C-alpha positions in Angstrom: 102.2 46.7 166.5 105.2 45.6 164.4 106.2 47.2 161.1 106.2 44.1 158.9 105.0 40.5 158.8 107.0 38.5 156.3 105.6 35.2 155.0 108.3 32.8 153.6 112.0 32.4 154.3 113.7 31.4 151.0 116.1 33.7 149.2 113.5 36.3 148.7 112.4 36.3 152.4 115.9 36.3 153.8 116.9 39.2 151.5 113.9 41.3 152.4 114.3 40.6 156.2 117.8 41.8 156.0 116.6 45.1 154.5 114.3 45.4 157.5 117.0 44.5 160.0 119.6 47.0 158.8 117.0 49.8 158.8 115.8 49.0 162.3 112.3 47.9 161.4 110.3 45.6 163.7 109.2 42.4 162.0 108.3 38.8 162.3 108.6 35.9 159.9 106.2 33.0 159.3 107.4 30.0 157.3 106.9 26.2 157.3 109.8 25.5 154.8 107.4 23.7 152.4 108.7 25.5 149.4 112.1 23.9 148.7 113.3 25.6 145.6 115.8 27.7 147.5 117.0 24.8 149.6 117.6 22.5 146.7 119.0 25.2 144.4 122.5 24.7 143.0 123.2 28.2 144.4 125.2 29.4 141.4 125.7 33.0 140.7 126.6 33.4 137.0 126.0 36.6 135.0 126.2 34.9 131.6 123.6 32.8 129.8 125.9 30.0 128.6 123.6 28.6 126.0 123.8 31.8 123.9 126.8 33.6 125.4 124.8 36.6 126.4 124.6 38.7 129.6 121.6 37.8 131.8 119.0 40.5 132.6 120.7 43.3 134.6 123.3 40.7 135.7 126.3 43.1 136.0 124.6 45.4 138.5 122.9 42.5 140.3 126.2 40.7 140.8 127.8 43.6 142.5 124.8 44.0 144.9 124.6 40.3 145.5 128.3 39.8 146.4 128.2 42.7 148.8 125.0 41.4 150.4 126.3 37.8 150.9 129.6 39.1 152.2 127.9 41.2 154.9 125.7 38.1 155.8 128.8 35.9 156.2 130.2 38.4 158.8 126.9 38.7 160.6 126.1 35.0 160.8 129.6 33.8 161.2 129.4 31.2 158.4 130.9 30.8 154.9 128.3 31.3 152.2 130.2 32.5 149.2 132.5 30.0 147.4 134.1 31.8 144.5 134.6 29.2 141.8 135.1 29.8 138.0 132.7 28.1 135.6 134.3 26.1 132.7 131.9 25.9 129.8 132.7 22.9 127.7 133.1 23.6 124.0 131.4 21.2 121.6 133.3 22.4 118.5 135.7 24.9 117.0 132.7 26.9 115.9 131.6 27.2 119.5 135.0 28.5 120.4 134.7 31.2 117.7 131.3 32.2 119.0 132.8 32.5 122.5 135.6 34.8 121.3 133.0 37.0 119.4 131.0 37.3 122.6 134.1 38.1 124.7 134.9 41.0 122.4 131.6 42.7 123.4 131.9 45.5 125.9 129.7 44.2 128.8 130.6 40.6 128.3 134.4 41.1 128.1 134.9 41.2 131.9 133.2 37.9 132.4 134.5 35.8 129.5 138.2 34.8 129.4 139.7 34.9 126.0 142.0 31.9 126.6 140.8 28.4 125.8 141.3 26.1 128.8 142.8 22.9 127.6 141.3 19.8 129.2 143.9 17.8 131.2 141.4 15.7 133.2 141.2 12.1 132.0 137.9 11.7 133.7 136.2 14.3 131.4 135.7 14.1 127.7 136.4 17.7 126.4 138.5 17.5 123.2 137.7 21.2 122.3 138.5 22.5 125.8 136.6 25.0 127.8 135.8 28.7 128.1 136.3 30.2 131.5 133.6 32.4 133.0 135.0 34.9 135.5 133.4 36.4 138.7 131.2 33.3 139.3 130.7 31.0 142.3 128.3 29.2 144.5 126.3 30.5 147.5 125.6 27.8 150.1 121.8 28.5 150.2 121.0 25.7 152.6 123.5 27.1 155.2 122.2 30.6 154.5 118.6 29.8 155.3 119.4 27.6 158.2 121.7 30.2 159.8 119.2 33.0 159.2 116.4 31.0 160.7 118.5 30.3 163.8 119.3 34.1 163.9 115.6 34.9 163.8 114.7 32.3 166.4 117.3 33.7 168.8 115.7 37.2 168.4 112.2 35.7 168.7 111.2 36.9 165.3 110.4 33.5 163.7 107.3 31.4 163.8 107.5 28.0 162.1 104.0 27.1 160.9 102.0 26.9 157.7 100.4 30.3 157.1 96.6 30.1 157.6 94.8 32.6 155.4 91.6 32.1 157.3 93.4 33.7 160.3 94.4 36.8 158.4 92.4 39.9 158.8 92.9 42.8 156.5 91.9 45.9 158.5 92.0 49.6 158.0 95.7 50.5 157.6 97.1 47.2 159.0 96.7 43.4 159.1 96.2 41.0 162.0 97.3 37.4 161.9 96.3 35.5 165.0 97.9 37.6 167.8 100.3 39.5 165.5 99.4 43.0 164.3 101.5 44.5 161.5 101.4 47.7 159.4 102.3 45.7 156.3 102.6 42.1 155.2 105.0 40.9 152.5 104.5 37.5 150.8 107.7 35.8 149.7 106.3 32.3 149.4 107.9 31.0 146.2 105.6 28.6 144.3 103.4 28.6 147.4 102.0 31.9 146.1 99.6 29.7 143.9 97.6 29.1 147.1 97.6 32.7 148.2 94.0 34.1 147.6 95.3 37.7 147.4 98.0 37.1 144.8 97.1 33.9 142.9 95.9 36.0 140.0 99.6 36.6 139.1 100.9 34.3 136.3 103.3 32.3 138.4 104.0 29.2 136.3 106.6 27.2 138.2 109.3 24.9 136.8 110.3 21.8 138.7 114.0 21.3 139.0 115.8 18.1 140.2 119.4 17.7 141.3 121.6 14.8 142.1 124.5 14.7 144.6 127.3 12.3 143.6 130.5 11.1 145.3 133.2 10.7 142.7 136.7 10.4 144.2 138.4 10.0 140.8 136.7 13.0 139.2 139.1 15.6 140.8 137.3 18.7 139.6 137.7 22.1 141.4 135.8 24.3 139.0 132.1 24.3 138.1 131.7 22.4 134.8 128.9 23.3 132.4 128.1 21.0 129.6 124.6 19.4 129.0 124.4 19.7 132.8 126.2 21.6 135.6 128.7 19.8 137.8 129.3 21.8 141.0 132.1 20.8 143.4 131.0 20.7 147.0 134.2 19.4 148.6 135.2 16.0 149.9 134.7 14.4 146.5 131.1 15.4 146.4 129.4 17.1 143.4 126.0 18.5 142.6 124.6 17.6 139.2 121.7 19.4 137.6 119.3 20.6 136.8 116.2 19.5 135.1 113.3 21.7 133.9 109.8 20.2 134.1 106.7 22.4 133.7 103.8 19.9 134.3 104.8 18.1 137.5 104.3 20.5 140.4 105.4 18.3 143.3 108.5 18.3 145.4 109.0 14.6 144.9 112.2 13.4 143.2 111.5 11.2 140.2 113.2 8.3 138.5 112.7 10.0 135.1 114.6 13.1 136.1 117.4 11.0 137.6 117.8 9.1 134.4 117.8 12.3 132.3 120.6 13.8 134.5 122.6 10.6 134.4 122.2 10.2 130.6 123.5 13.8 130.1 126.3 13.3 132.7 127.6 10.2 130.8 128.1 12.2 127.6 131.2 13.8 129.1 132.1 12.1 132.4 134.2 8.9 132.4 134.8 8.5 136.2 133.0 6.1 138.5 130.6 7.7 141.0 128.0 6.9 143.6 124.6 8.7 143.9 124.3 10.0 147.5 121.4 12.5 147.1 118.4 13.4 145.0 116.3 16.5 145.6 113.5 18.4 143.9 111.8 21.8 144.2 109.6 24.1 142.2 111.2 27.3 140.9 108.9 30.3 141.0 109.0 31.2 137.3 107.0 33.7 135.3 106.0 33.8 131.6 107.9 37.0 130.9 110.9 35.9 133.0 110.8 38.8 135.3 110.1 38.9 139.1 106.7 39.7 140.6 107.2 42.6 143.0 104.9 45.3 144.3 101.7 46.3 146.1 98.3 44.6 145.9 96.0 46.5 143.6 93.3 46.8 146.3 94.9 46.2 149.7 97.6 48.8 150.1 99.2 47.1 153.2 99.9 43.9 151.2 103.0 43.3 149.1 104.6 40.5 147.1 108.2 39.5 146.4 108.3 36.5 144.1 109.1 35.0 140.7 112.9 35.0 141.0 113.1 31.9 138.8 116.4 30.0 138.4 118.6 33.1 139.2 117.3 33.8 142.6 120.8 34.0 144.2 121.7 36.8 141.8 118.4 38.6 141.7 117.0 38.5 145.3 119.2 41.1 147.0 118.5 43.7 144.3 114.7 43.3 144.0 114.4 43.1 147.8 116.1 46.5 148.1 113.9 47.9 145.3 110.7 46.7 147.1 111.9 48.3 150.4 112.7 51.6 148.7 109.2 51.5 147.0 107.4 50.9 150.4 109.5 53.2 152.6 110.6 55.9 150.3 108.1 55.8 147.5 110.8 55.1 144.9 109.0 53.7 141.8 109.6 50.1 141.0 111.1 49.3 137.6 108.1 48.6 135.3 109.5 45.2 134.2 109.2 43.8 137.8 106.2 45.8 139.0 103.1 43.6 139.3 101.0 46.5 138.0 101.9 45.0 134.6 99.3 42.3 135.4 96.6 44.5 136.9 94.2 43.5 134.1 94.4 39.9 135.3 93.3 41.0 138.8 90.3 42.8 137.4 89.3 39.6 135.5 89.8 37.3 138.5 88.0 39.5 141.0 
């Protein structure tokens, strides 16, 4: 019997598996790759909400944990994952510049917001009021991360690529059995796929569809991440990622013409260079009404756990909440109330 069966291999699944690996636990992973939000994510880590110039939830401590985590994974997997790139937030007016400087004077924000206006010297970008530079930011290559980790698991015979079949899951006294796998505990890290999970579908996972474009623009010549009405993220070799949209009704992974047009309309408000669209991808972010992750133990089945609801900041959040879940299971360290699924126990009573 193994210690853990993990269902799902996105950012949440990888982060939790790594907790198991470094602590010597026996585990297996089942995933079919159907939930693409991690794969199509821009991969940004940015502690600042750039619409309001405020610090994101617990972002300062999460950033420290995340950078250490991805650095260790780079060494372990032998790939580059962390591309440290500043974000330039385009100012729309002098008033916005003043709001930026007010925010930069605040204690927790000061280390992340530069107090020097970056003057625009790029003829391909319209930015008459310049930019504010966000420090300690960058991009995690999530696609490489997941592919490399899957290969690592395959090599160790810990990965099963298949769609999880709930009819084949038996919840027994003190353990679970899935086909020929017996495990003391099962952790569901399925992203938006949680909606089809009969044990945790009472949780209020809403989902927000995000679409991204990849463009080739040789004359753009941008080395920083640009944030205006959309993000422009440099990928190298004149390629850039443009995104993202937020759509709450469409819950498919199919790219749409509507989202493409929305992104291009926003892009054209500040980009003057020619470009070619070379990619278009979509995925459903696992978002929650209160904007906090869904982490914890099933109200009835004590060998079942969930790790979900990381939203649009999964790169930043995943390493921290994975560690918190592991500490909760193994060392009985209480979960922070704001992420513990116990906050939704009344919904379980109603649905069951």
